[in-house]
N, C-alpha and C positions, 0 to 999 in steps of 0.2 A: 375432696372427691377425686378419685383416680380416673384418669382418662382411659377409655378402652381403645386398644389398638386393633384395627382390623387388618389382618394379614391377607393379601391377595393370594389366590391359588397359584402355585409355582408350576412353571412349565420347564422341564429339563430338556435341553437340546442335546441330542447325542453327538452332534458335531462339536459343540462347545466342550462337552465332557471329554471327548477324544483329544481335543487340542490342549485342554488344561492338563490332562494326564501326560501327554507327550512333552509338555513343558516341565511337569513335576519330576519326571524320571531323570533327565540329565541334571536338573537342579538338585535333586536328592542325592544323585551320585557324587556331584561336586561337594555338597555339604557333608556327606558321609565320609568322603576321602579326607576332607579338612578335619573332621572330628577324629578320624583314625590317626592322622598325623599328629594332631595336638595331644591326643590321649597318650600315644606312645612316647612323644617327646617329653611330656610332663613326667610320666612314670620312669622312663629310662634316665631322665635328667636327675631325678631324686635318688634313684638306685645306683646308677653307674657314673653319674656326672654329665655335665652339659656336652662335653666332647663326644661321648658315646651317643647321646641323644640326637646329635646332628648327622647321623649316618643316613645317607640317601637310600641305601638298600633297605634299611628299617622303615623309612618313610614310604618307600614304594610298596612294601608288603602291607603296611597299615593302611595306606591309601587305597589299595586294591580291595582289601576286605571291607573297609569302611564305605567305599564307593558302591560296592555291590549291595551292601545292606541298606544304604541310603536310597539307592534307586528303587528299592522295594518298599521301604518303610515310609518315606515321605509321601508318596501318592496315597497309600492306605491311610496314614494319619491325616493327610490333607483333606480327604473326603469324609473323614469320620470325626475324630476328636478336635482337629484343628480347623474345622470348617469356617468358623467365624473369627479366626485369629489372623491378623495381617501377616502376609507371607514373610516379610523381612524379620519381624519379631519371632515368628515361628522358627525360621532358619537359625537365627542367632542363638536363641535360648535352647533349642534342641541340640545344636552343635556343641555348645558349652556343656550342657547336661550329659551328653553322650561321651564327650572327652573326659570329663571329670569322673563319670561312672566307670569308664573303661580303665582309667588309671587306678582308681580305687579298687576295682575288681581285680586287676593284675596284682596289686600290692597285697590285698587281704584275702583274696580267694585263689591265689596262685594261677592256675589255669582257667580261672573263672572270669577272665577279662571280658569275654563276650557277654556273659551274664551281667556283669557290671555296666557295660556299655548299653545294653538293652534296657536295664533298669534305669540308668541315667536318662535315656531318651524317653522312656515311659513316664518317669516322674516329671520331666520338663513338659511333656505334652499334656499330661493331666493337669499340671499347675496352670498352664496356659488356658486350657479348656475351662477350668473353674473361674479364672479371672475374666475370661470372655463372657461366660454365662452370667457372672455377677454384674458385669458392665451392661449387658443386654437387658437384664432384669431391672436394673436401675435406670435404664433409658439413656445411658451415656454413650451409645454408639452412633449418635447422630439423629437427625430427624427421621421420624417414621414415615410411612407412606402418606401421601396427601389424602385428606378426607374429602 
């Protein structure tokens, strides 16, 4: 027999939403900058060698673009598809997915590095969402509300 879980009605505090958003924006910017730098380093390292990949000017441009995108994408994803995913795991896996997607996009799509990076982020976010939903359905995310 399966135990029925009663979920209490949720109250959303506007102050808490604002504070979380204000925390996610700089966190997303830092994660996006890191993803941009990693992606360009991997791609340029394979194409032109490691010496060319360690160019600070290249890192600055990739970090600025990645930071701007991350500042927008992380809060949106955090309040939607990544709502039940631990923040650390969400950051690590989306940074890696974005970096790999950007490097593959630059290699195989030419000017499509942005499309590759967005696809990598999206695939990582959807994968995390599926895993979190599966864990919640199986009751693996901890004890439920007290009955």
